[in-house]
Structures are given as structure tokens and as C-alpha cells.
C-alpha positions, 0 to 999 in steps of 0.5 A: 534471459527471462524474468522469473514467473510471478515477478515483475519488471518496473519500467519507466514511462512510457511503457514498452509494448507488452509491459504492464507495470510502471515504476512511475505508477508504483512511485505515485502509489507509494507517495500517496500511501506515505502522505496519508500515513503522515496525515494520521501521524504514523511513523515509517519503519522497515525490517529485513527481507530475510527472517528466521523461518520460525518467525512465520511458523510460530504465527501461521504453523508449519503449513505456511512453509509450502508457500515460502521461499525458504532455504538453509543459509550458509550459517545452517540457519533455516530462513525465509524471504518475508511473505508478510511483515506483521511478524517482523514488526511484532518482533521489533516492538517486543524488543524495543517497545519501552523506547517508544510512547504508547500507542505506537503508530507505525507503517511500512511499504515492504516487498513481500514474497510467496511461492504459490500459484499465480492467479488474478490479483496475486503474484509471487511478489508484491508491494504492500502498505502495512499500518499497525497500532500497538499498545491500545486495546480500545476499539478507537484504534481499530476505527483509526486504522479503518478510517486511514484505509478509507482515506488511502482509497479515497486518495485515488478518487475511489468513492463509496460507490467503488468500495466498501469495508466489511466489518466483522468480529472474531469475538462475535463468532466466538460467542456464537460458537460457544452459545450453540455448544461448539467444541473448542477443539474444533473451533479452528475448523469451524472458522475455516469453514465460515471463511470459505463459505462464500466460495464453497457449494452449499451442500459441501458447507452443510456437511462441514458444519454438521460435522462440527455440530452446527447447521448451515441455516444457523450460520446463515441466520447469524450472518443475515442478522448482522447485529453489531457487537458493542465493539463494532458499534463503537467503531461504527459510531467513531466512523460516523462522526468522521462522515464515513458511514457510507464506506462500512457495513457489518458483514459476518461473512468476513472472519479472516482465516488466520488463527491469530486474529482476536477481535474486530476484523475487516476487509475492503472489497470492490462493490462491483465484485470483480476483484479479490479483497483490496485490503484486510486487517483486524486485531491480533492482541496475542501476536507480540506475546507469541513472538516474544515467548510470552515475555511481552503482552501488548495489544495490537491491530493493523491492516495491509493493502497490496499494490496488485489488486489496487492497480487492477481496480484503478485501471478498471475504473479509469482512475489510474494516476497521470504519471507522464514523465516531465521536467521543469527545464531543458537547457539548450546549448546551441553555442559550444563556447557557452557550455560551461556557463550553461552548466553553471546555470543548470546547477544553479537551477538544480540547487533550487530544486528544479528538474533540469536536463540538457545534452551532455554532448554537442547536438544540433539545435533542432535535435535539442529542441526535439529532445526538450519536447520528448522529455516533456519540459515546461520551459527551455533556457538558452544563454545569449550574449550580453548576459541574458537568458532566453526563457521559453514556455513550451506550452504557450510558446511565449519567450522573454529575455531575462538578465542572468542574475534574475533567472533564478527568481524568475524561474522560481516564480514561473514554476511556483505559478504553474504549480498553483494553477 
């Protein structure tokens, strides 16, 4: 039976021929995401993978339904698999925000689902890092999120030569729209035209802008000037203080087509231009009010980074993390009369948080040793007579005999010594 189009199997390393996605790589990415989030004092959250359909149509309109896995459940409720988690966290914050001190700094790594055409960098499911700050309207919150985004990418050894954060502002565009006589009833169409400007032929863009009361030249001149607003300058100064200026630039081509963005917006891009946006986000001060029916009004900002484009970028740059499987110890049982005593040793080492494997059934010594090599063990241990353990370093080939009552201390010393090298 075949897997569904646009979905992935995650096999352990080493990957079988023809498979592209490794469970080990995924876990390494998740570990990095969690570690950086903790450095920024963000707390984890999660929500249900199935939500009321209305939660997504309230945020994005009825047109999003065509992109969803949606159906009527057995309770005759219109539901959908989550295509994103921002509406969920807005709902959660609206329901329980009084329980938490402000600002609320949360992150999540959900699996998300969209029923849409597969293309490079986009599948029908993916995992995504989401970070949000609720309860702080100052641009310092936006700067904190952008700094975290930079550090998330730097944690994979990507540098300012590899990516750039393109900063923009919906407020700047709104001022431009108003100052040039824009019709508010056509504002959404204007923003959509700007959002697609880099992907649309100039003559087509010219027609769209003229129909809205603008010219393509006006729009291009505004983008080229790249004059930072007061809020964007505050973000630039904040990031400069952290030594992160090389990672950001003002670029009003970024506008973020989603209607709910209200202020600063940004996207992370590969500087070589080979991939779609690596990450994107911004301020959405009205979303909590929207999902709570106007009962709560809490400023919010956040961003998201998917795993698909990130992995493609790391592969292209030769920066895929080393995820070769390995274990600390393989216990050899060459004398079956020592099996139970060896199992006791195995459990003692596991109790000390060491990764230990062994043959669960009788096996020839040479096959056991071969298995130790196959699982990339650092050491083998073997119970000998007179209460000793033979410890072998498989890298250096050095062996030493250790009394059984000293093996735990010696192994901890050996493993910790390897970690510090």
C-alpha cells in the first residue's frame, strides 16, 4: 500500500534507497528549535490537530476552505485538520490569558496539513516552528522574535552570506496608500497586487495598479527608497545592539498577503534566491479580538519556519547535521551462563543514562562484535571471571579490565570524557 501524495515517511538512519526524509534529521531539527526557544525563555504549548472550520474561515475567509482537509464529523460539526497553529494559539490565549503574566512568550512545533498542489518546498503536510509574543505592543517584541529567527538559522551554521531577513511594515504601506488617495474599499486588492509584484509580469502589475488608482512607478519608487518607519528603525537599532545588522534589511516588497497582519512584517530568504521563503511573520494585533468575538484585545506578534524549505537549504549548502546513529555501549554475551549477570550490568548502565544494546538471543561472538560495529557503539563490555569487566574502546582498540563494582564510575568517566573532546 502506497503512502498518500504529498505526505512523508520518516525512516531512521541509514535511509533506504529512494527515501529523502530521515527521522533522525527531523529530531535534530526539533532539538535545535527547542534549545534556541529555551534560550529566549519561550515556553512550549500545543493544541488539537482538529479544530472547528470556523476558526480558520474567521481568520482567512471562505477561500481557505479549498486548501483544507475539512469534513463534517460524527457530531455533525464542520471541522478541519489544522493548516496552521496561529488561530489555535490565539484562541487559547483569549481563553486563558489571565492565568499568565505578560508578555506571554510561547512556541510550538506542530504538524500541519494543507490540501494543495505539491511543488518545490511545499508538501501537503509539514512540521513548523511557531513562536509568538502576546501582550506587548512595543517593537521590541518584534525585534526579539526576529533575533530568535536569526539564531534558529545560525544554529545550523547558516551565516549572513546564506540568508537575510527582509523587513517591511503594513503601516508603511497603509500610509503610502492613504497619502496617494487610495480607496479603502480596494485596500485588500492593492496589498495583494504588491504581494505578487515580484512574481507578476510588469505590464500585468501596471494594469492592476492603474485600476486601483496608482502607477507601477509610484509603487516601485516607494520600495526603492526603503525608508524605515519609526517602528522599523527601532527594530533595526535593537538588532544592531545584538550585532545582527548583517542579517536584516528594509525591503517593502514584503507585505505578507494575509489580511490580518497589522504592523511590522518580515520574511527570511536564501540570499542565493534558489528557494521560497524560509520563514515569515509579523504583527497581528487584531487576531485575538477576532477569534474571541471582540471580548479580548491583546497585541500579538509571531513567526513560523517550516521544516521542508529548511532541509532543502541545508542540503544545498552542505550543512546537513551529522545524524549517524550511535550508542554508548554494546554488551557482549559470549558465555550464556553470564547472561543474567550481564543483563544486570546493562540495566545499571542504562540507569546512568547510557545508551546500551546487546543480543537478546544467543549469538556467535563474531556476530555480536559485528553488530556492535553496525550500531556504531563507542565501547563494548564483557563480563569475565573473577568479577571483572573487559572494557574496549572501539575507536582506539584499547582494552582494560575493571572490577565490576567500579565499572559504572569508569564508564561515566569514559563517556563524559568523549563528550568533552
